[in-house]
ZAMARGU-4260 file (C-alpha; in steps of 0.2 Angstrom, whole numbers, plus 5000, padded with zeros to 4 digits):
<rodrens>
0) 4903/4845/5014 | 4911/4846/4997 | 4919/4862/4990 | 4914/4858/4972 | 4896/4863/4973
5) 4897/4869/4955 | 4900/4852/4949 | 4883/4845/4956 | 4866/4847/4950 | 4854/4858/4960
10) 4844/4842/4965 | 4860/4834/4971 | 4865/4850/4981 | 4848/4850/4989 | 4850/4831/4994
15) 4868/4834/5001 | 4862/4849/5011 | 4847/4840/5017 | 4835/4854/5011 | 4822/4857/4998
20) 4815/4871/4988 | 4804/4876/5003 | 4819/4879/5013 | 4824/4873/5031 | 4812/4873/5045
25) 4815/4886/5059 | 4821/4873/5071 | 4833/4865/5059 | 4840/4883/5055 | 4843/4885/5074
30) 4852/4869/5075 | 4863/4872/5060 | 4867/4889/5067 | 4873/4881/5083 | 4884/4869/5073
35) 4891/4881/5060 | 4892/4897/5070 | 4887/4915/5064 | 4889/4919/5046 | 4903/4932/5048
40) 4922/4934/5047 | 4932/4933/5063 | 4938/4950/5069 | 4956/4953/5072 | 4960/4953/5091
45) 4962/4970/5097 | 4979/4975/5105 | 4976/4982/5122 | 4984/4999/5126 | 4994/4993/5140
50) 5002/4980/5129 | 5007/4993/5116 | 5015/5003/5130 | 5025/4989/5137 | 5031/4984/5120
55) 5041/5000/5119 | 5053/4992/5132 | 5057/4977/5122 | 5073/4984/5114 | 5090/4977/5120
60) 5097/4995/5121 | 5082/5001/5132 | 5085/4986/5143 | 5103/4992/5146 | 5096/5009/5151
65) 5083/5001/5163 | 5098/4992/5172 | 5108/5008/5172 | 5093/5016/5181 | 5091/5003/5194
70) 5110/5004/5198 | 5110/5023/5199 | 5096/5022/5212 | 5106/5008/5221 | 5122/5017/5223
75) 5114/5034/5228 | 5115/5043/5211 | 5097/5048/5212 | 5098/5062/5200 | 5105/5052/5186
80) 5092/5038/5190 | 5078/5050/5189 | 5084/5058/5173 | 5087/5041/5164 | 5069/5035/5170
85) 5061/5051/5163 | 5070/5048/5147 | 5064/5030/5146 | 5046/5035/5150 | 5046/5049/5137
90) 5052/5038/5123 | 5039/5024/5128 | 5025/5037/5128 | 5030/5044/5111 | 5030/5027/5103
95) 5014/5022/5112 | 5005/5037/5105 | 5010/5034/5087 | 5006/5015/5088 | 4990/5017/5097
100) 4983/5031/5085 | 4987/5019/5070 | 4979/5004/5079 | 4963/5014/5083 | 4962/5022/5066
105) 4961/5005/5057 | 4956/4992/5070 | 4949/4975/5066 | 4945/4965/5050 | 4927/4971/5045
110) 4913/4960/5039 | 4908/4961/5021 | 4891/4952/5024 | 4875/4963/5022 | 4865/4966/5038
115) 4849/4958/5031 | 4844/4944/5019 | 4828/4936/5012 | 4827/4918/5015 | 4813/4905/5013
120) 4810/4894/5028 | 4795/4882/5030 | 4790/4888/5013 | 4788/4906/5018 | 4799/4921/5015
125) 4807/4929/5030 | 4820/4944/5032 | 4833/4938/5044 | 4850/4945/5049 | 4863/4939/5037
130) 4874/4933/5051 | 4860/4920/5055 | 4860/4912/5038 | 4866/4893/5038 | 4870/4880/5025
135) 4854/4874/5017 | 4845/4890/5018 | 4836/4896/5002 | 4840/4914/4999 | 4831/4926/4987
140) 4843/4938/4978 | 4837/4954/4970 | 4845/4967/4959 | 4858/4978/4969 | 4859/4966/4983
145) 4875/4959/4991 | 4876/4941/4992 | 4876/4936/5010 | 4885/4919/5008 | 4892/4907/4995
150) 4877/4899/4986 | 4872/4887/4972 | 4860/4895/4960 | 4844/4885/4958 | 4833/4897/4948
155) 4838/4913/4939 | 4830/4927/4929 | 4842/4936/4918 | 4855/4936/4932 | 4872/4946/4930
160) 4883/4949/4944 | 4898/4960/4948 | 4912/4949/4955 | 4926/4961/4952 | 4930/4963/4971
165) 4933/4944/4972 | 4939/4939/4955 | 4946/4955/4947 | 4934/4952/4932 | 4930/4970/4926
170) 4913/4966/4917 | 4897/4958/4925 | 4896/4939/4924 | 4881/4931/4917 | 4874/4917/4928
175) 4864/4902/4925 | 4860/4886/4934 | 4869/4874/4923 | 4882/4862/4930 | 4900/4867/4926
180) 4916/4857/4928 | 4931/4859/4940 | 4935/4877/4935 | 4942/4892/4944 | 4930/4903/4954
185) 4929/4916/4940 | 4921/4903/4929 | 4908/4895/4941 | 4893/4902/4932 | 4881/4893/4943
190) 4888/4900/4960 | 4885/4916/4969 | 4899/4922/4981 | 4898/4931/4997 | 4901/4950/4996
195) 4898/4950/4977 | 4883/4961/4970 | 4868/4957/4959 | 4870/4969/4944 | 4854/4964/4935
200) 4840/4951/4937 | 4835/4940/4952 | 4838/4923/4958 | 4835/4910/4971 | 4850/4900/4978
205) 4855/4887/4991 | 4867/4893/5004 | 4882/4881/5003 | 4895/4889/5014 | 4895/4903/5027
210) 4908/4913/5037 | 4926/4907/5035 | 4921/4893/5023 | 4916/4905/5010 | 4928/4910/4996
215) 4930/4927/5005 | 4932/4918/5021 | 4946/4908/5014 | 4954/4924/5009 | 4952/4931/5026
220) 4960/4915/5033 | 4975/4918/5022 | 4978/4934/5031 | 4982/4926/5047 | 4999/4924/5053
225) 5013/4935/5061 | 5017/4952/5055 | 5032/4953/5044 | 5045/4965/5049 | 5051/4978/5037
230) 5069/4981/5031 | 5071/4996/5043 | 5065/4987/5058 | 5076/4972/5055 | 5091/4983/5052
235) 5088/4994/5068 | 5085/4978/5078 | 5101/4970/5072 | 5110/4986/5075 | 5103/4987/5093
240) 5109/4970/5097 | 5126/4973/5090 | 5128/4990/5099 | 5122/4982/5115 | 5135/4968/5114
245) 5149/4980/5112 | 5143/4990/5127 | 5143/4975/5138 | 5160/4970/5132 | 5168/4987/5135
250) 5160/4988/5152 | 5166/4971/5157 | 5184/4975/5151 | 5184/4991/5161 | 5177/4983/5176
255) 5191/4970/5175 | 5204/4983/5173 | 5197/4993/5188 | 5197/4978/5199 | 5215/4974/5195
260) 5219/4992/5200 | 5209/4989/5216 | 5197/5002/5211 | 5181/5007/5222 | 5166/4997/5218
265) 5154/5012/5218 | 5166/5022/5207 | 5166/5007/5195 | 5147/5007/5194 | 5147/5026/5191
270) 5159/5023/5176 | 5149/5009/5170 | 5133/5020/5170 | 5143/5034/5161 | 5148/5021/5148
275) 5131/5014/5145 | 5123/5031/5144 | 5137/5037/5132 | 5135/5022/5121 | 5116/5021/5120
280) 5109/5035/5108 | 5094/5039/5119 | 5087/5051/5107 | 5088/5039/5092 | 5071/5030/5095
285) 5062/5047/5098 | 5070/5055/5083 | 5067/5040/5071 | 5048/5040/5077 | 5047/5059/5075
290) 5054/5059/5058 | 5043/5045/5052 | 5028/5053/5060 | 5033/5069/5050 | 5034/5059/5035
295) 5017/5051/5038 | 5009/5069/5040 | 5017/5075/5024 | 5011/5060/5014 | 4994/5061/5021
300) 4993/5078/5014 | 4998/5070/4997 | 4984/5057/4998 | 4994/5042/5006 | 4988/5036/5022
305) 5002/5026/5031 | 4997/5013/5043 | 5014/5008/5049 | 5028/5020/5052 | 5042/5009/5045
310) 5032/5008/5028 | 5038/5026/5024 | 5056/5019/5023 | 5052/5003/5015 | 5045/5012/5000
315) 5062/5019/4996 | 5069/5002/4994 | 5055/4994/4984 | 5061/4986/4968 | 5044/4980/4961
320) 5026/4986/4961 | 5013/4973/4958 | 4997/4982/4953 | 4980/4975/4952 | 4972/4981/4935
325) 4954/4983/4939 | 4951/4999/4948 | 4969/5003/4952 | 4977/5005/4935 | 4960/5007/4927
330) 4946/5018/4931 | 4934/5003/4934 | 4922/5013/4923 | 4917/5004/4907 | 4919/5016/4893
335) 4915/5015/4874 | 4931/5019/4865 | 4928/5014/4847 | 4914/5012/4835 | 4912/5004/4818
340) 4898/5014/4809 | 4895/5019/4791 | 4909/5006/4786 | 4923/5015/4796 | 4930/5016/4813
345) 4926/5030/4825 | 4936/5034/4841 | 4926/5040/4856 | 4935/5052/4867 | 4932/5055/4886
350) 4934/5044/4900 | 4922/5039/4914 | 4904/5042/4916 | 4904/5061/4912 | 4894/5063/4896
355) 4907/5074/4888 | 4918/5068/4873 | 4920/5069/4854 | 4919/5057/4840 | 4934/5056/4829
360) 4930/5051/4812 | 4912/5055/4812 | 4900/5069/4817 | 4887/5065/4831 | 4874/5073/4819
365) 4878/5060/4805 | 4862/5049/4802 | 4871/5033/4805 | 4879/5039/4821 | 4863/5046/4827
370) 4854/5029/4824 | 4868/5020/4833 | 4866/5031/4848 | 4847/5029/4848 | 4850/5010/4849
375) 4863/5012/4863 | 4851/5023/4873 | 4834/5015/4870 | 4840/4996/4871 | 4846/4999/4888
380) 4840/4998/4906 | 4854/5008/4915 | 4852/5025/4921 | 4865/5039/4920 | 4863/5051/4935
385) 4872/5066/4943 | 4874/5062/4961 | 4884/5072/4974 | 4893/5082/4960 | 4898/5066/4951
390) 4891/5056/4936 | 4886/5038/4941 | 4879/5023/4932 | 4865/5014/4941 | 4863/4996/4933
395) 4874/4985/4922 | 4891/4994/4918 | 4891/4988/4900 | 4874/4996/4897 | 4881/5011/4907
400) 4895/5013/4894 | 4883/5013/4880 | 4871/5026/4889 | 4886/5037/4891 | 4891/5036/4873
405) 4874/5040/4868 | 4873/5055/4880 | 4889/5061/4872 | 4880/5061/4855 | 4865/5071/4863
410) 4853/5056/4864 | 4844/5053/4881 | 4832/5038/4884 | 4818/5050/4891 | 4817/5060/4875
415) 4800/5067/4871 | 4790/5056/4859 | 4799/5040/4863 | 4789/5027/4874 | 4795/5009/4877
420) 4781/4996/4873 | 4790/4980/4875 | 4807/4972/4880 | 4814/4955/4876 | 4828/4953/4889
425) 4845/4947/4887 | 4850/4930/4892 | 4866/4920/4891 | 4857/4908/4879 | 4851/4921/4867
430) 4865/4933/4869 | 4855/4948/4863 | 4842/4960/4870 | 4828/4970/4861 | 4816/4984/4865
435) 4801/4990/4855 | 4798/5009/4855 | 4785/5020/4849 | 4794/5035/4841 | 4790/5050/4831
440) 4793/5040/4816 | 4783/5025/4821 | 4787/5009/4830 | 4805/5003/4830 | 4814/4988/4837
445) 4831/4992/4844 | 4843/4977/4846 | 4860/4974/4854 | 4870/4958/4857 | 4885/4947/4852
450) 4890/4953/4834 | 4889/4935/4827 | 4872/4933/4834 | 4865/4950/4828 | 4872/4947/4811
455) 4862/4931/4809 | 4846/4941/4812 | 4851/4954/4799 | 4846/4955/4781 | 4852/4972/4777
460) 4867/4983/4783 | 4864/5002/4786 | 4867/5012/4770 | 4855/5002/4759 | 4865/4986/4755
465) 4859/4968/4757 | 4868/4958/4770 | 4879/4947/4758 | 4893/4936/4764 | 4905/4950/4758
470) 4896/4962/4770 | 4896/4950/4784 | 4915/4946/4782 | 4918/4965/4783 | 4909/4967/4799
475) 4917/4951/4807 | 4934/4958/4801 | 4931/4974/4810 | 4924/4965/4825 | 4940/4954/4826
480) 4952/4969/4825 | 4942/4978/4839 | 4942/4962/4850 | 4961/4960/4848 | 4963/4977/4856
485) 4955/4970/4871 | 4938/4978/4868 | 4922/4970/4873 | 4912/4972/4857 | 4893/4973/4854
490) 4883/4973/4838 | 4868/4985/4836 | 4854/4984/4824 | 4836/4990/4821 | 4821/4989/4810
495) 4804/4998/4809 | 4790/4986/4815 | 4771/4986/4814 | 4759/4983/4829 | 4755/4965/4823
500) 4773/4959/4821 | 4776/4943/4831 | 4794/4940/4828 | 4802/4957/4829 | 4820/4950/4830
505) 4821/4945/4811 | 4825/4955/4795 | 4835/4967/4805 | 4847/4981/4798 | 4864/4980/4805
510) 4870/4998/4810 | 4887/4996/4818 | 4898/4990/4832 | 4902/4997/4849 | 4919/4992/4858
515) 4921/4996/4876 | 4934/4993/4889 | 4938/4998/4907 | 4951/5011/4902 | 4968/5014/4910
520) 4969/5030/4921 | 4977/5044/4912 | 4991/5047/4925 | 4996/5029/4926 | 5008/5028/4911
525) 5018/5043/4917 | 5018/5036/4935 | 5025/5019/4928 | 5039/5029/4918 | 5043/5039/4934
530) 5045/5023/4944 | 5055/5015/4930 | 5067/5030/4931 | 5069/5026/4949 | 5074/5008/4945
535) 5057/5001/4950 | 5048/4989/4939 | 5028/4988/4937 | 5019/4972/4935 | 5001/4970/4931
540) 4991/4956/4940 | 4973/4954/4936 | 4959/4941/4936 | 4953/4948/4919 | 4955/4939/4902
545) 4972/4938/4893 | 4968/4949/4878 | 4960/4963/4889 | 4975/4963/4901 | 4987/4964/4887
550) 4978/4978/4878 | 4979/4988/4894 | 4997/4984/4897 | 5002/4990/4880 | 4993/5006/4882
555) 5003/5008/4898 | 5019/5003/4891 | 5021/4987/4901 | 5021/4975/4886 | 5034/4985/4875
560) 5050/4978/4881 | 5045/4960/4886 | 5037/4954/4869 | 5020/4955/4876 | 5022/4940/4887
565) 5007/4936/4897 | 5006/4922/4910 | 4989/4915/4915 | 4984/4907/4931 | 4980/4891/4923
570) 4998/4890/4916 | 5004/4893/4934 | 4994/4878/4941 | 5006/4864/4936 | 5022/4876/4936
575) 5036/4872/4949 | 5042/4886/4960 | 5059/4885/4951 | 5051/4887/4934 | 5041/4902/4940
580) 5056/4910/4948 | 5065/4909/4930 | 5050/4919/4923 | 5045/4932/4935 | 5060/4943/4930
585) 5052/4944/4912 | 5034/4943/4914 | 5025/4960/4916 | 5007/4954/4915 | 4998/4940/4924
590) 4980/4936/4919 | 4966/4925/4925 | 4974/4923/4942 | 4967/4918/4959 | 4972/4925/4976
595) 4983/4910/4978 | 4992/4914/4962 | 4995/4932/4967 | 5004/4926/4983 | 5014/4913/4973
600) 5020/4928/4961 | 5025/4938/4976 | 5034/4925/4985 | 5044/4921/4969 | 5048/4939/4967
605) 5054/4940/4985 | 5065/4924/4982 | 5073/4934/4968 | 5079/4947/4981 | 5065/4960/4977
610) 5056/4971/4989 | 5039/4971/4983 | 5024/4983/4984 | 5007/4976/4980 | 4992/4988/4976
615) 4974/4983/4975 | 4956/4986/4981 | 4947/4970/4981 | 4945/4956/4993 | 4955/4945/4980
620) 4970/4957/4983 | 4970/4955/5002 | 4982/4940/5004 | 4994/4947/4992 | 4993/4964/5001
625) 4997/4955/5017 | 5011/4945/5010 | 5020/4960/5001 | 5033/4970/5009 | 5021/4985/5007
630) 5003/4982/5004 | 4994/4997/4996 | 4975/4998/4997 | 4963/5010/4989 | 4954/5022/5000
635) 4939/5026/4989 | 4935/5009/4981 | 4944/4998/4992 | 4936/4985/5003 | 4938/4984/5022
640) 4947/4968/5020 | 4960/4975/5008 | 4962/4990/5019 | 4965/4980/5034 | 4978/4969/5025
645) 4988/4985/5019 | 5002/4995/5025 | 4997/5010/5016 | 4981/5017/5008 | 4979/5028/4993
650) 4966/5041/4998 | 4962/5046/4980 | 4964/5028/4972 | 4978/5036/4961 | 4992/5024/4956
655) 5002/5040/4953 | 5002/5043/4971 | 5013/5029/4974 | 5027/5038/4964 | 5025/5053/4976
660) 5025/5041/4991 | 5041/5033/4985 | 5049/5050/4983 | 5044/5055/5000 | 5050/5038/5007
665) 5067/5040/4999 | 5069/5058/5006 | 5064/5053/5023 | 5076/5038/5023 | 5090/5049/5018
670) 5086/5060/5032 | 5086/5045/5044 | 5103/5041/5038 | 5109/5058/5041 | 5104/5059/5059
675) 5109/5041/5063 | 5126/5045/5056 | 5126/5061/5067 | 5120/5053/5083 | 5131/5038/5081
680) 5147/5048/5077 | 5143/5059/5093 | 5140/5043/5104 | 5156/5035/5097 | 5166/5051/5102
685) 5158/5050/5119 | 5162/5032/5122 | 5180/5035/5116 | 5182/5050/5128 | 5176/5040/5143
690) 5184/5023/5139 | 5201/5031/5135 | 5201/5041/5151 | 5197/5025/5161 | 5211/5015/5152
695) 5223/5029/5155 | 5218/5030/5174 | 5211/5048/5172 | 5196/5055/5181 | 5180/5054/5172
700) 5180/5069/5159 | 5161/5068/5157 | 5148/5063/5170 | 5133/5052/5166 | 5121/5067/5168
705) 5131/5078/5156 | 5131/5064/5143 | 5112/5062/5145 | 5111/5081/5142 | 5121/5080/5126
710) 5112/5065/5119 | 5095/5072/5122 | 5096/5091/5119 | 5112/5097/5111 | 5112/5081/5100
715) 5093/5078/5100 | 5087/5095/5093 | 5099/5096/5078 | 5095/5078/5075 | 5077/5082/5074
720) 5081/5097/5063 | 5090/5085/5051 | 5074/5076/5048 | 5068/5092/5039 | 5082/5093/5027
725) 5076/5095/5009 | 5076/5081/4997 | 5090/5078/4985 | 5086/5083/4967 | 5091/5066/4961
730) 5081/5056/4973 | 5070/5048/4959 | 5085/5046/4948 | 5094/5033/4959 | 5091/5014/4959
735) 5082/5007/4975 | 5094/5003/4989 | 5099/4985/4990 | 5088/4975/5001 | 5102/4969/5012
740) 5111/4986/5013 | 5114/4992/5030 | 5108/5009/5037 | 5126/5013/5040 | 5131/5008/5023
745) 5147/5018/5018 | 5147/5028/5034 | 5156/5017/5047 | 5173/5024/5043 | 5166/5041/5044
750) 5158/5038/5061 | 5174/5030/5068 | 5185/5044/5062 | 5174/5057/5069 | 5173/5048/5086
755) 5192/5048/5086 | 5194/5067/5082 | 5181/5070/5095 | 5191/5061/5108 | 5207/5070/5103
760) 5199/5087/5104 | 5190/5083/5120 | 5203/5074/5130 | 5216/5086/5123 | 5207/5101/5132
765) 5204/5090/5147 | 5222/5086/5149 | 5228/5103/5145 | 5216/5110/5159 | 5222/5098/5172
770) 5241/5101/5167 | 5238/5120/5170 | 5233/5116/5188 | 5215/5117/5185 | 5203/5107/5196
775) 5194/5092/5190 | 5177/5101/5189 | 5184/5115/5178 | 5193/5103/5167 | 5177/5092/5165
780) 5167/5108/5161 | 5179/5113/5148 | 5179/5095/5141 | 5160/5095/5141 | 5159/5112/5132
785) 5172/5106/5119 | 5162/5090/5114 | 5145/5099/5114 | 5152/5113/5102 | 5161/5100/5092
790) 5145/5090/5089 | 5135/5106/5085 | 5148/5111/5071 | 5150/5093/5065 | 5131/5091/5062
795) 5133/5102/5046 | 5144/5089/5039 | 5131/5076/5041 | 5119/5083/5029 | 5126/5074/5014
800) 5137/5059/5010 | 5147/5069/4997 | 5147/5087/5002 | 5154/5096/5017 | 5147/5112/5025
805) 5158/5122/5013 | 5150/5115/4998 | 5132/5113/5005 | 5123/5129/5009 | 5117/5128/5027
810) 5104/5141/5024 | 5093/5128/5015 | 5089/5121/5032 | 5084/5135/5043 | 5077/5123/5056
815) 5095/5116/5059 | 5102/5133/5061 | 5088/5137/5074 | 5091/5120/5083 | 5110/5124/5084
820) 5107/5141/5091 | 5095/5135/5104 | 5108/5121/5109 | 5122/5134/5111 | 5111/5145/5122
825) 5106/5130/5133 | 5124/5125/5134 | 5129/5142/5141 | 5114/5141/5153 | 5121/5124/5160
830) 5138/5132/5162 | 5133/5149/5170 | 5117/5147/5179 | 5120/5142/5197 | 5105/5130/5199
835) 5111/5121/5183 | 5129/5121/5189 | 5123/5111/5204 | 5113/5099/5194 | 5126/5095/5180
840) 5142/5097/5190 | 5149/5112/5180 | 5157/5128/5184 | 5158/5145/5176 | 5172/5146/5163
845) 5183/5161/5160 | 5184/5169/5143 | 5201/5160/5139 | 5194/5143/5145 | 5179/5146/5134
850) 5189/5151/5119 | 5200/5136/5121 | 5186/5124/5121 | 5177/5132/5107 | 5193/5133/5097
855) 5196/5115/5099 | 5178/5111/5094 | 5181/5119/5077 | 5189/5103/5071 | 5171/5097/5069
860) 5170/5108/5053 | 5184/5099/5045 | 5177/5081/5045 | 5173/5080/5027 | 5161/5066/5022
865) 5167/5066/5003 | 5184/5061/5009 | 5178/5045/5016 | 5166/5042/5001 | 5182/5043/4989
870) 5192/5031/5001 | 5177/5019/5001 | 5178/5018/4982 | 5196/5014/4982 | 5197/5002/4997
875) 5185/4987/4996 | 5173/4986/5010 | 5171/4972/5022 | 5154/4968/5030 | 5155/4981/5043
880) 5138/4989/5041 | 5124/4986/5053
</rodrens>
């Protein structure tokens, strides 16, 4: 069947669909249901819990530990094997809990179709489940209903529809049955689309498409495809492969060396396990997950619901925020902002539907203002109600804006002495609406509509003057200036009438103009400035008209430095990717765009090396939300489809929340870098200690069980505490990280140097203990204690890239002080408690032995990070970051 139903007459549509005005027969409807399937969107396949659990073992580093566990059991090192196994299961359980909770909270793609629909079959009306509607059905559409499928209108009665969730058009669209050309979805006036809403009037329509064949279905289809990994996921994955390869190479070299020396095979496996355990930062996955989970909790309290943990980090590297205008940057509440009355402009204050505000330039008690307010209230079919402690409009948003304006002036449609006698409804042909009221001063006709149409009906202008060409030109000039501000402008007129008047819409007196717009949220401009200070650019993408989009952009400061350039979807149609790439760096406003255009814009920005966040609340935003590095959906007004496609949901629909989320994301990523630097420096030291001892033919200075203890507890607790480090004061004054910047950027030299100093201190104590006649167990215990205390002191130098412990107050992170204190106590327990000595291969140390170990470990206080930052600026770096 053709997609261009809007280009065909209703008779041709009936012919092609094999139906008539009486609708399908019940039998034919059943046959078509079997052929086309249910009228619903497919649900995303649910990931089984067992799959989530086993996916935690896909990491190459985890695989190395699995092999180490198996070898431990094979060679009789059961304690080591059980400890490593418990660690693996604990890590997997932690990751499973986080992912399963997220999967359970926001499960599958949800349907937008309404549960029931009224159809005509065999010439009779039936109410059927919307899922059972088929192409060829005749559906009856009433005010307030959602459209159950894509339809070609065949009869309408004053029909307007809210299509903002599909097209981004902020004002209701007037519909009729006339054929249109090959135009975008937003301009197909003879069509009704699944999921959109009847704002006013009623209609009958022929169902042309159901399920995935609808416009919404096509968008849902665009959401299919593999999940894209975020920058942090990519970097950690690359780092894991890189580290795993190094581990295998080192183990192979040591195996070869031991074989040449004629070493014992069992001892070689014990050494390999110790090296593998030393090299793999077992605590890293858990600490990363815990840190991100803490970040998610903090952000949830600040109205940002994170669906995927890695999104927290990605926010900090975002360079461009593409925001949908309607409902995201604006309130999605049509508001009268300017009037022209008594030959002057009047500004109306107050946003939203709450009837509070003032009139700048006129008094609400002025006769002209009062008359204008009467027309706004009485030539109106909307209702202003206070529901659940909020003001809401029932009916057409444009009429709602006029009703709120009138309420601000103290005029209400149910005022005593006013009774509606007649209504001449609005139509797209007439472009005007009239009501006749019985008032305390007699019968009056109130009229509103397109200014140029209203003027043709007027013979006078309020104030006593006749409607001359000069007067008309003055009105049109004011109309033009208001329209250029992006306002939707209506003309308002009236005249007293008698009961016998047949044509009440002539000889009118023109009273004034009312200009309205979906206004920007008050906090958005400041949020845009804050993001700009953090090196992030904001781009507005909307399905609304160019003039309206540009007006909002100017109010938000988006069109100041880019000469007001606006790119429309129609211009993009014949534009090559190369041409678009050359423009995306300059264009801040895109108007009249389709979902496909949004995806093209995002792809172009990403080709230019940007990390892109996309905000939106409608179905039309979903493909772009899916394609963006971070999709940000709205929690209050957002559709299920947009939420499902997103990575993050703003629970308060507040654009400014993005700025706070970015701040948290950057702070969390800084803390991840801190503990990654700490853990890898500690592991590097452990590798060097074990590897150098093996190369030198020395006994193992550290056992695998001791290394596991360090990596999980004495290293793990301080690492977790680093995740609570307070944010840097300049976190929102720095530019975003470069997308290709490694997580170890600027820290590799620091990590290697720290590892070397760790090895010197630990092996120095080990050799000194052996040379003084000490047994291997005592020397090993001293080495074990030295490296543990070295790391507990060194952790304070990991809190900053530029300040050591002597320039960075340790009291600002009390959790770190507590973690170090607990680790010290645990280390003493390992040394001095008999049952712990048996499990970990330690002996009690004398006071002199303990002081020697602690004294050597004090070198950890003098590994100054600022030294390496200065060297890094002087000596050009090579590509050595992960």
